[in-house]
Phi, psi and omega in degrees: 000145181283154174270003182237135178241149174248146180238131175235157179250132179226157178234126176250155178225156181202155173263006182255308185194167175293324178297317178295325177294317178297316179298319178298320179296315180294315181298316181292316179298324183291349175289333181237346180245122180262152175077026176298127182237351175200160176227156172225123179284123180269314181200159175229124180229173179198169176248136183245135174225130178052041177077010179233145174284122182250346177214127179254134178232134178235126178261127184235151164255126179254138175241146180209154181288143175265131182288142179286000000 
C-alpha cells in the first residue's frame, strides 16, 4: 500500500435516501478508481416537490492510495 493518498470529490443521487445516494457514488466511482479505502460525507442536499423530498444528493470525498 502506498504512503500517499489522493482525494476526489463525487456526488451521488438517489430517489430513495442520502445513504443510497452515497452508495451510488462509491459504486460508480469504483468502476474507474481502484483502491478506494475511505469516504467523508461533505454534504447532503435534495430536491423537494409538493412538500416531499423527491431526489437525494450526497457529496463525498473519496480517498485512495497512489501507486509508487
